[in-house]
N, CA and C of each residue as an Amber inpcrd file, in Angstrom:
protein
   375
   5.1400000 -24.8990000  29.8620000   4.3010000 -25.7040000  30.7240000
   3.8450000 -24.8540000  31.8980000   2.6930000 -25.1670000  32.4320000
   2.1100000 -24.4430000  33.5560000   2.7350000 -24.9290000  34.8730000
   2.5200000 -24.1910000  35.9480000   3.1380000 -24.4990000  37.2360000
   2.7140000 -25.8700000  37.7620000   1.4490000 -26.2360000  37.5620000
   0.9760000 -27.5470000  38.0070000   1.6710000 -28.6850000  37.2770000
   1.8960000 -28.4920000  35.9980000   2.5970000 -29.5070000  35.2040000
   4.0390000 -29.6580000  35.6780000   4.6770000 -28.5270000  35.9460000
   6.0660000 -28.5650000  36.4220000   6.1420000 -29.2310000  37.7900000
   5.1900000 -28.9210000  38.6440000   5.1550000 -29.5400000  39.9760000
   5.0090000 -31.0520000  39.8590000   4.1040000 -31.4890000  39.0050000
   3.8760000 -32.9210000  38.8180000   5.1080000 -33.5970000  38.2190000
   5.7140000 -32.9550000  37.2520000   6.8750000 -33.5320000  36.5610000
   8.0840000 -33.6630000  37.4810000   8.2580000 -32.7110000  38.3990000
   9.4480000 -32.6970000  39.2570000   9.2120000 -33.2420000  40.6610000
   7.9390000 -33.3610000  41.0580000   7.6410000 -33.8060000  42.4140000
   7.8400000 -32.7140000  43.4550000   7.9390000 -31.4750000  42.9940000
   8.1310000 -30.3290000  43.8760000   6.8020000 -29.5940000  43.9870000
   6.4600000 -29.1500000  45.1760000   5.1680000 -28.4910000  45.3740000
   5.0850000 -27.1610000  44.6290000   3.8660000 -26.7750000  44.3220000
   3.6260000 -25.4830000  43.6780000   4.1350000 -24.3680000  44.5790000
   3.9390000 -24.5140000  45.8550000   4.4200000 -23.5080000  46.8180000
   5.9420000 -23.3480000  46.7220000   6.6430000 -24.4650000  46.6330000
   8.1050000 -24.4030000  46.5050000   8.5160000 -23.7380000  45.1970000
   7.8210000 -24.0510000  44.1280000   8.1440000 -23.4350000  42.8420000
   7.9500000 -21.9220000  42.9010000   6.8930000 -21.4950000  43.5510000
   6.6750000 -20.0470000  43.7150000   7.7850000 -19.4250000  44.5680000
   8.1980000 -20.1550000  45.5980000   9.2950000 -19.6810000  46.4510000
  10.5890000 -19.5550000  45.6440000  10.8770000 -20.5560000  44.8200000
  12.0770000 -20.4840000  43.9760000  12.0170000 -19.2590000  43.0690000
  10.8260000 -18.9590000  42.5760000  10.6660000 -17.7720000  41.7370000
  10.9500000 -16.5070000  42.5540000  10.4080000 -16.4310000  43.7650000
  10.6500000 -15.2800000  44.6440000  12.1370000 -15.0850000  44.9230000
  12.8590000 -16.2050000  45.0230000  14.2840000 -16.1640000  45.3290000
  15.1490000 -15.9320000  44.0920000  14.5230000 -15.8290000  42.9390000
  15.2490000 -15.5830000  41.7100000  15.8690000 -16.8180000  41.0820000
  15.4380000 -17.9940000  41.5190000  15.9900000 -19.2420000  40.9920000
  15.2560000 -19.7160000  39.7400000  14.0080000 -19.3360000  39.6000000
  13.2020000 -19.6530000  38.4230000  12.6290000 -18.3550000  37.8760000
  12.5420000 -18.2750000  36.5690000  11.9980000 -17.0670000  35.9330000
  11.0030000 -17.4410000  34.8390000   9.7800000 -17.7830000  35.2460000
   8.7920000 -18.1110000  34.2220000   8.3140000 -16.8540000  33.5120000
   7.8430000 -17.0420000  32.3040000   7.1950000 -15.9280000  31.6130000
   5.7330000 -15.9390000  32.0510000   4.9930000 -14.9340000  31.6500000
   3.5750000 -14.8590000  31.9990000   2.7430000 -14.8160000  30.7250000
   1.6360000 -15.5310000  30.7670000   0.7100000 -15.4900000  29.6340000
  -0.0950000 -14.1900000  29.7210000  -0.8720000 -13.8950000  28.6940000
  -1.7130000 -12.6950000  28.6900000  -2.6900000 -12.6880000  29.8650000
  -3.0880000 -13.8660000  30.2840000  -4.0210000 -13.9630000  31.4170000
  -3.3020000 -14.0250000  32.7660000  -1.9670000 -13.9100000  32.7630000
  -1.2060000 -13.8410000  34.0110000  -0.6880000 -15.1610000  34.5430000
  -0.9530000 -16.2510000  33.8510000  -0.4610000 -17.5520000  34.3080000
   1.0380000 -17.6780000  34.0510000   1.6990000 -18.3760000  34.9610000
   3.1200000 -18.6480000  34.7710000   3.2870000 -19.6690000  33.6460000
   4.2750000 -19.4420000  32.8150000   4.5900000 -20.3670000  31.7270000
   6.0750000 -20.6930000  31.8380000   6.3860000 -21.9690000  32.0860000
   7.7730000 -22.3960000  32.2690000   8.3280000 -22.9770000  30.9760000
   9.5890000 -22.7010000  30.7010000  10.2360000 -23.2160000  29.4970000
  10.5300000 -24.7080000  29.6460000  10.8840000 -25.3340000  28.5740000
  11.0920000 -26.7860000  28.5490000  12.1990000 -27.2460000  29.4910000
  13.1890000 -26.4120000  29.7330000  14.3080000 -26.7990000  30.6000000
  14.0560000 -26.5150000  32.0780000  12.8800000 -26.0110000  32.4160000
  12.5750000 -25.6710000  33.8140000  12.6350000 -26.8950000  34.7240000
  12.2260000 -28.0580000  34.2270000  12.2660000 -29.2710000  35.0480000
  13.7150000 -29.5900000  35.4320000  14.6190000 -29.4760000  34.4900000
  16.0400000 -29.6980000  34.7830000  16.5380000 -28.6690000  35.7950000
  16.1050000 -27.4430000  35.6350000  16.5030000 -26.3700000  36.5430000
  16.0190000 -26.6730000  37.9700000  14.7790000 -27.1200000  38.1030000
  14.2310000 -27.4610000  39.4180000  14.9950000 -28.6400000  40.0180000
  15.3050000 -29.6380000  39.2140000  16.0750000 -30.7860000  39.7050000
  17.4590000 -30.3450000  40.1750000  18.0550000 -29.4000000  39.4790000
  19.3610000 -28.8690000  39.8750000  19.2440000 -28.1260000  41.2040000
  18.2140000 -27.3200000  41.3510000  17.9740000 -26.6020000  42.6070000
  17.8100000 -27.6110000  43.7440000  17.0260000 -28.6430000  43.5190000
  16.8030000 -29.6770000  44.5360000  18.1150000 -30.3670000  44.9290000
  18.9520000 -30.6380000  43.9460000  20.2440000 -31.2700000  44.2080000
  21.0630000 -30.4300000  45.1890000  21.1460000 -29.1370000  44.9290000
  21.9470000 -28.2630000  45.7900000  21.2950000 -28.0320000  47.1510000
  19.9770000 -28.0340000  47.2060000  19.3030000 -27.9430000  48.4990000
  19.6190000 -29.1650000  49.3540000  19.6870000 -30.3330000  48.7160000
  20.0080000 -31.5670000  49.4460000  21.4500000 -31.5820000  49.9500000
  22.3020000 -30.7520000  49.3680000  23.6650000 -30.5930000  49.8840000
  23.6930000 -29.6540000  51.0880000  22.5310000 -29.0940000  51.4210000
  22.4370000 -28.2150000  52.5720000  22.6650000 -26.7490000  52.2540000
  22.6950000 -26.4160000  50.9760000  22.9260000 -25.0250000  50.5940000
  21.6220000 -24.2420000  50.6600000  21.7230000 -22.9620000  50.9380000
  20.5520000 -22.0940000  50.9850000  20.1940000 -21.6430000  49.5710000
  18.9820000 -21.1500000  49.4090000  18.5840000 -20.6450000  48.0920000
  19.4420000 -19.4420000  47.7080000  19.8580000 -18.6660000  48.6860000
  20.7330000 -17.5220000  48.3980000  22.0820000 -18.0010000  47.8480000
  22.6350000 -19.0300000  48.4700000  23.9010000 -19.5880000  47.9810000
  23.7270000 -20.1560000  46.5760000  22.6470000 -20.8870000  46.3720000
  22.3870000 -21.5000000  45.0640000  22.2510000 -20.4240000  43.9960000
  21.5630000 -19.3510000  44.3330000  21.3590000 -18.2640000  43.3650000
  22.6820000 -17.6670000  42.8970000  23.7090000 -17.7360000  43.7440000
  24.9930000 -17.1280000  43.3840000  25.7260000 -17.8730000  42.2690000
  25.3490000 -19.1360000  42.0220000  26.0490000 -19.8980000  40.9830000
  25.1340000 -20.6910000  40.0580000  23.8310000 -20.6500000  40.2830000
  22.9080000 -21.4910000  39.5180000  23.0200000 -21.2870000  38.0190000
  23.0330000 -20.0550000  37.5830000  23.1080000 -19.7960000  36.1360000
  24.3470000 -20.4540000  35.5260000  25.4500000 -20.3530000  36.2270000
  26.6960000 -20.9250000  35.7130000  26.6000000 -22.4500000  35.5880000
  26.1120000 -23.1230000  36.6390000  26.0740000 -24.5920000  36.5870000
  25.0120000 -25.1150000  35.6250000  24.0240000 -24.2920000  35.3080000
  23.0490000 -24.7130000  34.3070000  23.6410000 -24.6480000  32.9050000
  24.6500000 -23.8010000  32.7290000  25.2640000 -23.6140000  31.4110000
  26.5780000 -24.4000000  31.2520000  27.2170000 -24.7400000  32.3610000
  28.5440000 -25.3600000  32.3380000  28.6400000 -26.4660000  33.3810000
  29.7430000 -27.1850000  33.3610000  30.0570000 -28.1170000  34.4240000
  30.4920000 -27.3150000  35.6490000  30.3240000 -27.9030000  36.8230000
  30.7180000 -27.2120000  38.0570000  32.1720000 -26.7440000  38.0130000
  33.0370000 -27.5380000  37.4360000  34.4610000 -27.2320000  37.4140000
  34.7470000 -25.8780000  36.7530000  33.8540000 -25.4250000  35.8930000
  34.0550000 -24.1620000  35.2010000  33.3980000 -22.9790000  35.9250000
  32.7850000 -23.2340000  37.0450000  32.0750000 -22.1870000  37.7890000
  32.8760000 -21.7720000  39.0200000  33.5590000 -20.6550000  38.9160000
  34.4080000 -20.1700000  40.0010000  33.6210000 -19.8870000  41.2750000
  32.3500000 -19.5710000  41.1360000  31.5440000 -19.1760000  42.2770000
  31.2410000 -20.3220000  43.2320000  31.3230000 -21.5510000  42.7570000
  30.8250000 -22.6750000  43.5490000  31.8150000 -23.1690000  44.6060000
  33.0850000 -23.1540000  44.3280000  34.0640000 -23.6940000  45.2750000
  34.0580000 -22.9600000  46.6170000  34.0250000 -21.6280000  46.6510000
  33.9500000 -20.9520000  47.9510000  32.6670000 -21.3050000  48.7310000
  31.5740000 -21.5090000  48.0220000  30.3160000 -21.8850000  48.6780000
  30.4560000 -23.2760000  49.2930000  31.0160000 -24.2110000  48.5560000
  31.2450000 -25.5610000  49.0750000  32.1690000 -25.5250000  50.2950000
  33.2240000 -24.7510000  50.2110000  34.1720000 -24.6700000  51.3310000
  33.5080000 -24.0720000  52.5710000  32.6990000 -23.0430000  52.3710000
  31.9860000 -22.4310000  53.4890000  31.0330000 -23.4300000  54.1320000
  30.3030000 -24.1660000  53.3090000  29.3530000 -25.1500000  53.8300000
  30.0860000 -26.2540000  54.5790000  31.1970000 -26.7000000  54.0590000
  31.9830000 -27.7380000  54.7290000  32.4870000 -27.2400000  56.0840000
  32.9130000 -25.9900000  56.1580000  33.3590000 -25.4140000  57.4310000
  32.2040000 -25.3810000  58.4370000  31.0090000 -25.0130000  57.9640000
  29.8260000 -25.0030000  58.8360000  29.5300000 -26.4060000  59.3650000
  29.6190000 -27.3960000  58.4930000  29.3610000 -28.7830000  58.8880000
  30.3900000 -29.2420000  59.9100000  31.6550000 -28.8960000  59.6880000
  32.7020000 -29.2710000  60.6470000  32.4510000 -28.6450000  62.0140000
  31.9980000 -27.3950000  62.0360000  31.6550000 -26.7500000  63.3090000
  30.5080000 -27.4830000  63.9960000  29.5070000 -27.8620000  63.2180000
  28.3700000 -28.5920000  63.7790000  28.8030000 -29.9480000  64.3250000
  29.7060000 -30.6120000  63.6010000  30.2060000 -31.9090000  64.0640000
  30.9590000 -31.7710000  65.3800000  31.7540000 -30.7200000  65.5050000
  32.4770000 -30.4760000  66.7610000  31.4970000 -30.2600000  67.9110000
  30.4610000 -29.4690000  67.6640000  29.4530000 -29.2190000  68.6800000
  28.7390000 -30.5100000  69.0640000  28.3450000 -31.2960000  68.0790000
  27.6580000 -32.5590000  68.3470000  28.5620000 -33.5350000  69.0970000
  29.8390000 -33.5520000  68.7580000  30.7850000 -34.4190000  69.4500000
  30.8880000 -34.0220000  70.9180000  30.9170000 -32.7260000  71.1910000
  30.9710000 -32.2430000  72.5700000  29.6920000 -32.5850000  73.3220000
  28.5470000 -32.4010000  72.6610000  27.2710000 -32.7530000  73.2940000
  27.2100000 -34.2430000  73.6100000  27.6650000 -35.0540000  72.6750000
  27.6880000 -36.5100000  72.8760000  28.5610000 -36.8650000  74.0710000
  29.7250000 -36.2660000  74.1440000  30.6380000 -36.5090000  75.2510000
  30.0040000 -36.1040000  76.5870000  29.3480000 -34.9450000  76.6070000
  28.6920000 -34.4850000  77.8340000  27.6020000 -35.4520000  78.2730000
  26.8120000 -35.9300000  77.3350000  25.7580000 -36.8900000  77.6660000
  26.3370000 -38.2140000  78.1580000  27.3860000 -38.6760000  77.5170000
  28.0300000 -39.9200000  77.9540000  28.5680000 -39.7750000  79.3730000
  29.1440000 -38.6230000  79.6870000  29.6400000 -38.3660000  81.0410000
  28.5010000 -38.3730000  82.0530000  27.3680000 -37.7610000  81.6990000
  26.2180000 -37.7310000  82.6150000  25.6800000 -39.1380000  82.8410000
  25.5920000 -39.9220000  81.7800000  25.1210000 -41.3030000  81.9140000
  26.0640000 -42.0910000  82.8100000  27.3630000 -41.9470000  82.5660000
  28.3480000 -42.6730000  83.3730000  28.2750000 -42.2520000  84.8340000
  28.0500000 -40.9840000  85.0760000  27.9350000 -40.4840000  86.4410000
  26.7410000 -41.1140000  87.1470000  25.6360000 -41.2160000  86.4600000
  24.4360000 -41.8130000  87.0510000  24.6400000 -43.2990000  87.2890000
  25.1900000 -43.9920000  86.3000000  25.4090000 -45.4340000  86.4100000
  26.4040000 -45.7390000  87.5260000  27.4250000 -44.9090000  87.6600000
  28.4610000 -45.1660000  88.6720000  27.9350000 -45.0170000  90.0970000
  26.8340000 -44.3140000  90.2740000  26.2350000 -44.1840000  91.5980000
  25.3160000 -45.3570000  91.9150000  25.3140000 -46.3430000  91.0040000
  24.5510000 -47.5770000  91.1940000  23.0740000 -47.3560000  91.4580000
  22.5070000 -46.3980000  90.7910000  21.0750000 -46.1930000  90.9040000
  20.3660000 -47.0410000  89.8710000  19.2460000 -47.5660000  90.2600000
  18.4200000 -48.3120000  89.3220000  17.8720000 -47.3120000  88.3080000
  17.9790000 -47.5980000  86.9940000  17.5040000 -46.6580000  85.9700000
  16.0420000 -46.2470000  86.1500000  15.2080000 -47.1400000  86.6820000
  13.8080000 -46.7730000  86.8810000  13.6660000 -45.7780000  88.0220000
  14.5370000 -45.8750000  89.0140000  14.5170000 -44.9050000  90.1140000
  14.8970000 -43.5130000  89.6050000  15.8370000 -43.4580000  88.7030000
  16.3000000 -42.1790000  88.1570000  15.1580000 -41.4850000  87.4270000
  14.3860000 -42.2270000  86.6470000  13.2910000 -41.6440000  85.8710000
  12.1710000 -41.1260000  86.7660000  11.9500000 -41.7800000  87.9240000
  10.8260000 -41.3880000  88.7520000  11.1350000 -40.1980000  89.6510000
  12.3360000 -39.8030000  89.7310000  12.6950000 -38.6710000  90.5980000
  12.3300000 -37.3600000  90.0010000
């Protein structure tokens, strides 16, 4: 199938499909006239890429295990667990940062409210 057909079938833009190819996630063949030709399983491959992108993984991370998960269940792919653990650690760090930011904002709000200023006065200053 051609790139436009794959884009329509998967709901992924042609630009994204070209990007996936640049990143080594898709490998279409080329026709004699230079057009990309995708195999029948390319739609499944794109859906798999989309799934892992929605988990917050980078294309580089996905490339490290994509071939394995396309051929096997995740449980059989040794490469995936360290990637998941790394991503979870990143998320936990972000949550800690967000929790601290939330606390700082709550303290600032409480400080302003405790000085009994009218909220409209605060905005106009």
